[in-house]
C-alpha positions in Angstrom: 33.3 74.7 4.5 29.8 73.5 3.6 29.9 75.6 0.7 32.9 74.2 -0.8 31.6 70.8 -0.1 28.7 71.4 -1.8 30.2 73.0 -4.8 33.0 69.7 -5.0 29.8 67.5 -4.7 28.0 69.0 -7.6 31.3 69.2 -9.6 31.4 65.5 -9.2 28.1 64.8 -10.3 28.7 67.0 -13.3 31.9 65.0 -14.3 29.9 61.5 -13.6 26.9 62.8 -15.5 29.3 63.9 -18.6 30.9 60.7 -18.4 27.7 58.9 -18.2 26.4 60.5 -21.0 29.8 60.3 -23.2 30.1 56.4 -23.0 27.1 55.1 -24.7 27.9 57.7 -27.4 31.3 56.6 -27.9 30.1 53.2 -27.9 27.8 53.6 -30.5 28.9 56.2 -32.9 32.6 56.2 -32.5 35.0 58.8 -31.2 35.3 60.8 -34.0 31.7 61.1 -34.5 30.8 62.7 -31.6 30.9 66.3 -30.6 31.1 68.0 -27.5 28.0 69.6 -28.0 25.9 66.2 -28.6 28.1 65.1 -25.1 26.9 68.2 -23.0 23.4 67.9 -24.7 23.0 63.9 -23.3 24.4 65.0 -20.1 22.0 68.1 -19.4 25.1 70.5 -18.8 26.3 73.1 -21.0 29.2 72.9 -23.2 31.3 75.3 -20.5 30.5 73.1 -18.1 32.2 70.2 -20.2 35.2 72.6 -20.5 35.2 73.3 -17.1 35.6 69.5 -16.1 37.6 68.2 -18.9 40.3 70.0 -21.4 38.4 68.5 -24.0 36.9 65.5 -25.8 40.1 63.4 -25.8 40.5 63.6 -21.8 36.8 62.8 -21.5 37.3 59.9 -23.6 40.2 59.0 -21.6 38.2 59.3 -18.4 35.7 57.3 -20.1 38.3 54.5 -20.9 39.6 54.3 -17.6 36.1 53.5 -16.4 35.4 50.6 -18.9 39.2 49.6 -18.0 38.5 49.7 -14.3 35.4 47.6 -14.6 37.1 44.9 -16.7 39.7 44.7 -14.1 37.2 44.1 -11.3 35.5 41.4 -13.6 38.7 39.7 -14.7 40.0 39.7 -11.0 36.9 38.3 -9.8 36.8 35.4 -12.1 40.6 34.5 -11.5 40.0 34.8 -7.8 37.2 32.1 -8.1 39.7 29.5 -10.0 41.9 27.3 -8.0 44.9 29.3 -7.0 47.0 26.1 -6.9 46.2 25.4 -10.4 48.0 27.7 -12.8 46.1 26.4 -16.3 42.9 26.9 -14.5 43.6 30.3 -13.5 44.8 31.0 -16.8 41.9 29.5 -18.8 39.5 31.5 -16.2 41.2 34.8 -17.4 41.1 34.2 -21.3 37.6 33.3 -20.9 36.7 36.5 -19.1 38.4 38.2 -21.1 36.9 36.8 -24.4 33.5 37.1 -22.8 34.2 40.9 -21.8 35.5 41.8 -25.4 32.2 40.0 -26.8 30.2 43.0 -25.1 29.8 46.0 -28.3 30.7 48.6 -25.6 33.9 46.7 -24.3 34.8 46.0 -27.8 34.5 49.3 -29.2 35.7 51.5 -26.6 38.8 49.3 -25.5 40.0 47.7 -28.6 38.8 50.1 -31.8 38.2 53.6 -30.5 41.0 54.0 -27.8 44.3 53.4 -29.8 43.0 55.8 -32.4 41.7 58.6 -30.1 44.5 58.4 -27.6 47.3 57.3 -29.6 49.4 53.9 -29.0 51.2 55.8 -26.1 48.7 57.3 -24.0 46.3 54.0 -24.7 49.3 51.4 -23.3 50.1 54.0 -20.3 46.5 53.7 -19.2 46.4 50.2 -19.9 49.4 49.5 -17.8 47.3 50.8 -15.0 44.5 48.3 -15.7 44.7 45.4 -18.2 48.0 45.3 -19.0 48.9 45.5 -15.1 46.6 43.0 -14.8 48.6 40.6 -17.1 52.1 41.7 -15.6 50.9 40.7 -11.9 49.2 37.5 -13.4 52.6 36.7 -15.0 55.0 37.9 -12.2 52.6 35.6 -9.6 53.1 32.5 -12.2 57.0 33.2 -12.2 57.2 33.6 -8.3 55.5 30.4 -7.9 57.7 28.7 -10.1 55.0 27.7 -12.9 56.9 30.1 -15.7 60.6 30.1 -15.7 62.2 33.2 -14.5 62.1 36.0 -17.0 61.5 39.8 -17.8 57.8 40.0 -17.0 56.8 43.3 -18.6 57.6 42.2 -22.2 56.0 38.9 -22.0 52.8 40.8 -20.6 52.7 43.2 -23.5 53.2 39.7 -25.8 50.0 38.0 -24.2 48.3 41.3 -24.0 48.5 41.7 -28.0 47.6 37.8 -28.3 44.5 38.5 -26.1 43.5 41.5 -28.0 44.1 40.2 -31.5 42.0 37.3 -30.4 39.1 39.2 -29.3 39.3 41.0 -32.5 39.2 37.9 -34.7 36.3 36.3 -32.5 34.2 39.8 -32.8 34.7 39.9 -36.5 34.1 36.4 -37.4 30.7 35.1 -39.5 30.2 32.6 -36.5 31.4 34.5 -33.3 30.5 31.6 -30.9 32.7 29.2 -33.1 35.7 31.6 -33.7 35.4 32.5 -30.0 36.1 28.6 -28.9 38.7 28.8 -31.4 40.7 31.3 -30.2 40.0 30.5 -26.9 41.9 26.9 -27.0 44.9 28.7 -29.2 45.2 31.3 -26.2 45.2 28.5 -23.5 47.7 26.4 -26.1 49.8 29.4 -26.0 50.0 30.4 -22.3 50.2 26.9 -21.3 53.4 26.3 -23.6 55.2 29.0 -21.0 54.4 26.5 -17.8 57.5 24.7 -16.7 56.8 20.8 -17.2 
């Protein structure tokens, strides 16, 4: 029994090392430019150990993406929780501000918005996202509908429309010459968009 626990611990440590090594490589160089040999060397393990933990580079990238998404959702959730729960506009502003701030981080921008859809394909990218970012937006919209702040309507399609707007806003701001000014512009545009959904 002890040896099984030890083996499980070693396996978990190897998996964590591979994700930890792959994450900065994917963020700096992109999915296509990074080889499994590079990742294994950076993690201090053999290539065989990598394939023992993951079916291939795509599965390892998916694990990295999920890790970044989970951290992003926790960060956004904390920002929303700090806002006044009785003020729908304040909560929406907190969500938008947190999202734009997170996406200004090069690692988040590259892995979540650039590399993930290309490496995983749209369907899998969205499937994973539904458990994290898209799911968070769905929950937020559902809570607003339940509170009577937004008219009753199908939540999932609206959440996807809003996520599309959030992602495009982050990409626009990241590519602008004056990122600070562009971030302010898209923040106000997003606030105007989502507050337009609220019951008056």
